[in-house]
N, C-alpha and C positions, 0 to 999 in steps of 0.2 A: 452442033451435037456436043462435038467435044469441049468446046469451052463450058457449057451448061452443066457439063458430068465434072468438069474439077471444078466448078462451083461451088459446087455440088459437098464434093470433095473437102474444098478450105472451111466450108459453112460448119462440116461435121468437123473439120481437126477443131474452129475454132470450140464450138459447142464442149466437144468434147476435152477441151483444158479449163473452161470454164468450172466445168464440173470437178475436174479432179484435180486444182488449185485449190491448197491450204486459204491462198488470197491472191486478186488480180486486182490492181492500181491502172486505172484510164488518166492519159495524160494526154496535154495539149503539148504537143513538141515546136510549134511554129515560134519561128524567131531562131532558134537556136542552129549555128554554123555547124557544119561537115566535123570539125574536130570537135565540137561536144558531143553531137550526138555519140560520135566515137570512144568518148570518154565514159560518158555514159552506158552505153551497153558493154564497154570493158568492166565500169566499177560492177553492173549487174548481173555481168556475166559471173564474175570473180566472185558472187555471192549467189551463185547458181540460181537464177534466175531467171528467163526466157522474156527478152522482149520484143515484140512484134507491131511492125505497123499492115493492118488489114484494111481493105476497101470498110465504109461504114456499113455500105447496102446489106454486105454479106456478114459482117457483125449483128447488124441488129438481128440478123434473121437466125445466127447464131445465139444470140441471146434470148429470142421466143424460143429457139429448140430448148436450152438449157433451164427455160422456165424462167427469167430473168427480164421478164419485162421493161422491169424498172430504168435498169438502161439506156434503154432507149433512146432517152433525152437526153443522155451524155456520149451518146456517139454522133456528137454531129462536129465537123470541123475536124482538122487533121489530129487525128487519135491514135496513139501509139497503146499498146496495152504491155502490160507486166505479166506473169505470170510468175507463181512459186508451189511447186509441189512441197516442199520439205516444210518452210517457216512462213509464218502466219505473219511476223513485225519485216520480216527482209525486205520486201518490196519496198514499203511506207516508208520506212528509213533510210534505206538507200535516197530513194526519189527526193523525199524530202529536203535532204541534207545536199543531193546535188540542185535542187530549185534555188536552196538558200542561198545559193553562189551564180546562180544562171537564173534572172528573173523572167527568161522567155519562157522556161518550163514550170506550168500548169500542171497540177492534180487536177482531179477533174471528176472522179469516183470511182468506186470500187465495187468488189466482192467479197468478204471474210466470210470464210467457213459456208460460204453457200449461198449467203443472204447479203441482198442488196446493202452498201455503206454508204454511208452519208460520207463529207467531206471532211466534217469535223471528226469524224468515227476514225475515220484515217487515217486525219494529224493526230489524233488519240493513238493512235496504234504505234506512231511512226516514233514516239515517246518513250517507249518500254523499252527497257534493255534487249538485244535478242539473244537468240538459244543460249550461247553461253553464260550471257550475262546472268541469265533465269539461272540457272545450269548454279552459279558458283555463290548465287544469292541465297537459293534453294540449300546449298552442302551446309554454308560459313551457320544458318538458321539452325540445321542438322546439328552440327557442331557445339552449337550452345551448351546446350544438356547435358553432354558426353563431358565437354570441359570443366561444368561445373562439377559434375559427380565426382569424375578424378582430383579436383581439387576438395573437393568435402573429405572425398576417400584418404588422400595427404594428411590434408588435415587430421582425421581420427587418428591414423597413424601415430602422427608427429606427438598427439598427447598421449596413445599410450605409453609410449616409449617413454616419453618423459614421468609418467607415470609409475612408469616400472624401474626409473630408476630412484 
């Protein structure tokens, strides 16, 4: 009876994480060495991404509870799940970069903002700049008009000075 209760708690935990995460990425880690998995966990942890391995039966039940039935087909074989509550891009980016150097890691699918994501969508997401990169891009876009206004104001002031002389 205690085992059943603990399994129910794990299912609730996974379902909660699936619902609360901005982005969730599922990967097949079969073939990675212990050192490689440790390195991956460290990279994910450094980026505030939680990485866990659950039994597929419990994960499938949690996906059903979170109304993400489309994940069931992905939850086959060794599957680890990366959850991010803060950033949509980070898990996909970190896992994609890691997979480039480690052929054994295979991205299987995921969830982006509560919607099932295809492998292609996750790969597209991995090419986007991270949060800080997007902020710096926004800042440079916002600075453009202000900089142009400053140049125009300076040019007008110089013309008036020349006219006054």
